[in-house]
C-alpha positions in Angstrom: 65.9 -57.2 -12.8 63.7 -60.1 -11.7 60.7 -61.5 -10.7 60.7 -62.3 -6.5 57.9 -64.0 -4.6 55.8 -62.2 -2.3 53.7 -59.3 -3.6 53.8 -55.6 -1.6 55.5 -57.7 1.2 58.2 -58.6 -0.2 59.2 -54.8 -0.4 61.0 -53.9 2.7 58.6 -51.8 5.3 55.4 -53.0 4.2 52.9 -54.5 6.0 49.1 -55.8 4.8 45.9 -57.5 5.5 42.3 -58.4 4.1 39.3 -59.7 4.7 36.3 -60.8 2.0 33.0 -61.6 2.7 30.7 -61.6 0.2 30.9 -59.0 -1.9 32.6 -56.9 0.7 35.6 -56.5 1.5 38.6 -54.2 3.4 42.5 -54.0 3.2 44.7 -52.3 4.7 48.7 -51.4 3.7 50.8 -50.5 6.2 54.0 -48.8 4.5 55.4 -45.1 5.4 57.6 -43.2 3.3 56.9 -40.9 0.3 54.5 -41.1 -1.6 52.4 -39.4 -5.2 49.2 -40.5 -6.9 47.6 -40.4 -9.9 43.8 -39.8 -10.2 40.4 -40.7 -12.6 40.1 -37.9 -14.9 36.3 -38.6 -14.8 34.6 -34.8 -13.8 32.6 -37.6 -11.0 35.6 -37.8 -8.5 34.5 -40.2 -5.5 34.7 -39.0 -2.1 38.5 -41.3 -0.8 40.3 -39.5 -4.2 39.3 -36.4 -2.9 40.8 -37.4 0.7 43.4 -39.5 -0.1 44.9 -36.5 -2.5 44.5 -33.3 0.1 46.8 -36.0 1.9 49.6 -36.9 -0.2 49.2 -33.0 -1.4 49.2 -32.0 1.9 52.7 -34.2 3.0 54.1 -35.8 0.4 53.9 -39.1 2.5 51.6 -41.7 3.3 52.0 -44.3 6.2 49.0 -46.5 5.2 46.2 -47.3 3.0 42.4 -48.4 3.8 40.8 -50.2 1.0 36.9 -50.7 0.9 35.5 -53.0 -1.9 31.2 -53.9 -2.4 31.0 -49.0 -2.3 33.1 -47.3 -4.5 31.5 -44.5 -1.9 30.5 -41.9 -5.1 28.5 -39.8 -6.5 27.3 -39.4 -2.3 28.2 -35.9 -1.7 29.1 -34.1 1.7 28.6 -37.8 3.5 30.3 -39.3 1.6 33.4 -37.1 2.3 32.9 -37.3 5.9 32.7 -40.8 5.4 36.0 -41.1 3.7 37.6 -39.1 6.5 36.1 -41.3 9.0 37.9 -44.5 7.3 41.2 -42.6 7.5 40.3 -41.5 11.4 39.9 -45.0 12.2 43.0 -45.9 10.9 44.3 -43.5 12.4 43.5 -44.9 15.4 43.9 -48.2 15.3 47.4 -47.8 14.3 48.6 -44.7 16.2 48.7 -43.4 13.3 48.4 -39.5 11.5 45.5 -39.0 10.2 46.9 -36.8 7.3 49.5 -40.2 6.4 46.0 -42.0 5.5 45.3 -42.9 2.4 41.7 -44.2 1.0 40.5 -45.7 -1.7 36.8 -47.4 -2.4 35.0 -49.6 -5.0 32.0 -51.4 -6.1 28.7 -49.4 -6.8 28.7 -45.8 -7.3 25.5 -43.7 -5.9 25.0 -45.8 -2.2 26.0 -44.3 1.2 29.4 -46.0 2.7 27.8 -49.2 5.3 30.6 -47.4 8.0 29.4 -49.6 10.7 30.3 -52.5 9.5 33.9 -51.1 8.1 34.6 -49.3 12.3 33.6 -53.3 13.5 35.7 -55.3 11.1 39.1 -52.9 10.8 40.2 -54.3 14.1 40.3 -57.7 12.8 42.5 -56.7 9.8 44.9 -53.8 11.8 45.3 -56.6 14.6 47.1 -59.0 11.7 49.1 -56.5 9.1 51.9 -59.2 8.5 54.7 -58.8 5.7 54.5 -62.2 4.9 53.6 -63.1 1.0 50.1 -65.1 2.4 48.9 -61.1 3.9 50.1 -59.7 0.3 47.7 -62.1 -0.8 44.5 -61.4 1.2 44.6 -57.4 0.4 45.1 -58.2 -3.0 41.8 -60.9 -2.8 40.1 -58.1 -0.1 40.3 -55.5 -3.0 38.5 -58.0 -5.7 35.0 -56.6 -7.4 34.5 -58.2 -10.5 37.5 -59.2 -10.6 38.0 -63.5 -10.6 41.6 -63.0 -9.6 43.8 -61.3 -7.3 46.7 -59.3 -8.9 50.1 -58.9 -7.4 53.4 -58.9 -9.3 57.2 -57.8 -7.4 60.8 -57.6 -9.1 64.1 -56.2 -7.9 66.4 -54.3 -9.4 70.0 -55.3 -10.2 71.1 -52.4 -7.9 68.8 -54.5 -4.4 66.0 -52.1 -4.3 62.3 -54.1 -4.6 59.5 -52.6 -6.6 56.2 -54.3 -6.0 52.3 -53.7 -7.0 49.1 -54.9 -6.4 45.8 -53.6 -8.8 41.9 -54.4 -9.0 40.1 -53.7 -12.3 38.3 -55.7 -14.8 35.5 -53.7 -15.6 34.6 -50.0 -16.0 38.0 -49.7 -17.7 39.7 -47.4 -19.8 42.1 -45.8 -17.3 42.5 -42.0 -18.5 42.4 -43.1 -16.0 39.9 -46.7 -15.6 36.8 -49.7 -11.9 40.5 -49.5 -11.0 43.3 -49.5 -8.1 46.5 -50.0 -8.1 48.6 -49.5 -5.3 52.6 -49.8 -5.7 56.0 -49.7 -3.4 59.0 -49.3 -3.2 61.6 -49.8 -0.7 64.4 -47.5 -2.8 65.6 -43.7 -1.3 63.0 -41.8 -3.8 61.9 -37.9 -3.5 58.4 -37.2 -3.7 58.3 -35.2 -6.5 60.1 -37.8 -8.6 57.9 -41.0 -7.2 55.4 -38.2 -8.6 56.6 -37.3 -11.8 57.7 -41.3 -12.7 54.4 -42.4 -11.3 52.9 -39.7 -14.4 55.0 -40.6 -16.9 54.7 -44.6 -16.6 50.9 -44.5 -15.6 50.8 -42.9 -19.1 52.3 -46.0 -20.9 51.1 -48.9 -19.0 47.6 -48.4 -17.1 46.6 -45.0 -19.6 47.2 -47.4 -22.8 44.3 -50.5 -21.0 41.0 -50.9 -22.9 38.5 -53.6 -21.4 35.4 -51.4 -22.4 35.9 -47.6 -22.8 34.4 -47.0 -19.7 36.4 -43.9 -17.2 35.3 -45.1 -13.8 34.9 -42.3 -10.5 37.5 -44.4 -7.9 40.0 -45.2 -10.5 43.5 -44.0 -8.6 47.6 -45.2 -8.1 49.4 -44.8 -5.4 52.9 -45.7 -5.4 54.8 -45.1 -1.9 59.2 -45.2 -1.3 59.8 -47.1 2.0 63.4 -45.8 1.8 64.4 -49.2 3.5 66.9 -50.5 1.5 68.8 -47.3 1.8 69.5 -47.7 -2.0 69.2 -44.4 -3.4 68.5 -45.6 -7.7 69.1 -43.7 -10.7 66.1 -41.8 -11.8 65.9 -44.2 -15.1 66.2 -47.1 -13.3 63.8 -46.7 -11.2 61.4 -45.0 -14.1 62.2 -48.6 -15.2 61.1 -50.4 -12.8 58.1 -49.0 -12.4 57.3 -48.9 -15.7 57.6 -52.6 -15.5 55.7 -53.5 -12.7 52.5 -51.1 -14.2 53.0 -52.7 -17.1 52.8 -56.4 -15.8 48.8 -55.1 -13.2 47.6 -53.6 -16.7 48.0 -56.5 -18.9 46.4 -59.1 -15.7 43.6 -56.8 -15.8 43.4 -56.7 -19.5 42.8 -60.2 -19.0 40.8 -60.5 -17.3 38.4 -58.2 -17.9 34.6 -59.2 -17.6 33.6 -62.3 -19.4 37.0 -62.0 -21.3 38.8 -64.9 -22.3 41.3 -63.8 -24.6 44.4 -61.5 -23.6 45.2 -58.0 -27.1 48.1 -56.6 -27.5 47.8 -53.5 -30.0 51.3 -52.4 -31.5 51.7 -49.4 -33.5 54.6 -48.5 -35.3 55.3 -45.7 -37.9 53.8 -43.1 -36.3 54.6 -39.7 -37.1 54.3 -39.1 -33.3 53.5 -40.6 -30.2 50.4 -39.4 -29.8 49.5 -40.0 -33.4 50.5 -43.8 -32.0 48.1 -44.3 -29.1 45.3 -43.0 -30.4 45.5 -46.5 -33.1 46.4 -49.1 -30.2 43.6 -47.4 -28.2 41.2 -47.3 -31.1 42.1 -51.0 -32.0 41.8 -52.5 -28.5 38.9 -50.3 -27.8 36.7 -51.4 -30.8 33.2 -53.4 -29.9 33.4 -54.9 -33.8 37.3 -55.9 -33.0 37.2 -57.1 -29.6 33.7 -59.4 -31.3 35.9 -60.4 -34.7 38.3 -61.5 -31.8 36.0 -63.5 -29.2 34.2 -65.2 -32.3 37.7 -66.2 -33.9 36.3 -64.8 -37.3 39.1 -63.3 -39.3 37.2 -59.8 -40.1 41.0 -58.3 -39.9 39.2 -54.7 -41.8 37.4 -54.0 -38.7 41.4 -52.8 -37.5 42.1 -51.1 -40.7 38.3 -49.3 -40.3 39.8 -48.3 -36.5 43.2 -47.4 -37.1 41.6 -44.7 -40.0 38.7 -43.5 -37.0 41.2 -43.1 -34.4 42.2 -39.3 -35.3 45.6 -40.5 -36.0 47.5 -38.3 -38.9 48.1 -41.6 -41.3 47.9 -42.6 -45.1 46.0 -45.6 -46.0 47.8 -45.9 -49.4 51.0 -47.0 -46.4 49.6 -49.1 -43.6 50.9 -52.7 -43.1 48.6 -54.9 -40.5 49.3 -58.2 -39.5 48.7 -60.1 -36.6 50.7 -62.2 -34.3 50.1 -65.4 -31.5 53.9 -65.1 -30.3 55.3 -67.3 -33.0 52.9 -67.5 -35.8 52.9 -64.3 -37.9 50.4 -63.4 -41.0 50.7 -60.4 -42.6 48.0 -59.0 -44.2 48.4 -55.5 -45.5 51.8 -54.2 -46.6 52.0 -50.6 -48.0 48.9 -50.1 -48.3 48.1 -53.1 -50.4 46.3 -56.1 -49.3 48.9 -59.1 -49.7 46.7 -62.2 -48.2 43.0 -62.7 -48.2 42.8 -66.0 -49.7 41.7 -69.3 -47.9 44.7 -70.3 -46.1 45.3 -67.2 -45.0 42.1 -66.4 -43.0 42.3 -69.6 -41.2 45.7 -68.5 -40.0 44.1 -65.6 -38.9 41.1 -67.2 -37.5 43.4 -70.1 -35.7 45.9 -67.7 -34.2 42.7 -65.6 -33.0 41.7 -68.8 -31.0 45.3 -68.4 -29.3 45.1 -66.3 -25.6 46.9 -63.8 -26.5 46.6 -62.1 -29.3 48.6 -59.4 -31.2 48.1 -56.6 -33.5 50.9 -55.2 -35.3 50.0 -52.3 -37.5 52.5 -50.3 -39.4 51.7 -46.9 -40.7 54.9 -46.0 -42.2 55.1 -42.6 -41.6 57.1 -41.6 -38.8 59.5 -43.6 -35.9 56.9 -43.2 -33.1 55.8 -46.2 -31.3 52.9 -47.1 -29.0 51.6 -50.0 -27.0 48.0 -51.1 -25.7 45.8 -53.8 -24.4 42.7 -54.8 -24.1 40.3 -58.0 -24.0 37.8 -59.7 -26.1 33.9 -58.9 -26.4 32.1 -61.3 -25.2 28.4 -62.5 -23.8 30.1 -63.0 -20.3 30.4 -59.5 -20.2 26.4 -58.2 -20.7 25.5 -61.5 -18.2 27.6 -59.4 -15.3 27.6 -55.9 -16.3 23.1 -56.7 -16.7 23.2 -57.9 -13.1 26.1 -56.0 -11.1 23.8 -55.3 -8.5 21.4 -57.5 -8.0 
């Protein structure tokens, strides 16, 4: 596979546009084909997810998606559902599409009714300029941002010639199970809806569901994938899933490094677990730990916090078998081997401190119990995270 330019508009059959005005944004992506979605596991489910899930369940397809930022349309009762349906209806009218083929997404403040008048007034400014340019993809990616500091998009071409691309938003309220994050992914491969659904679930489980910024699961998390089929290529399912997982993992890492107030990306790799679930539990416990995240922000070589997080993760483990090392990609410092501290001298701690000063920190934990592994991504916990969330609505 190779990275390509153009974002989601690099995929044949995709047009997009977006507008961002202060905290308010509106994006439309038009692309018709088989579709599938994965949604938040929060028991409080935002109105747009209810409507989108209903539409995809009924048709197995999408023709367009409308996304607004600045208001989550969550915990808004019957009026919120009506507003989400109205958003779908507006796109249907503007683009002459079946309303049941419209996906709806929202992100922003919870508990406030949507400003439908602004959406209705602004929508023609978006739909009138839909295009398949790289600039259009970037406009859509910017329009869906809230506390994000950078837009997030990635596009690849597989060796057989089909393309997969996606845009995402997410910076805080992130522990996708899923977690506020949205992602819209497109491929020009020919893929049936049921295959899209199974591949999406597996790929999300190994990418977005291994992402932690702050441990909060949003009401609005949603990942949608649409296959336009415009390449005419019907890929091997394994090949398609491999490409999809790669795209989602790239977007997940972009969200992690853009975590609210974040300065560093943390990758937690766990090996030697009895089961993959055990590996996942340990990997996520490490990147979720406020103490680990704070230590990395402060470049404090307090590596024992990682051992503590592994111990309370709920995974099957034996403290006499665990090994731990830190890396910045090339430089590696091994601290624990088979349950014994092998380095804790000033030189080792100084080396660990220098690793923590890097933009990307890799924590490698070997449980020494089996052959399963997993990787999770997160970011450091900074003063700015508190400031951003203390001032979110003001």
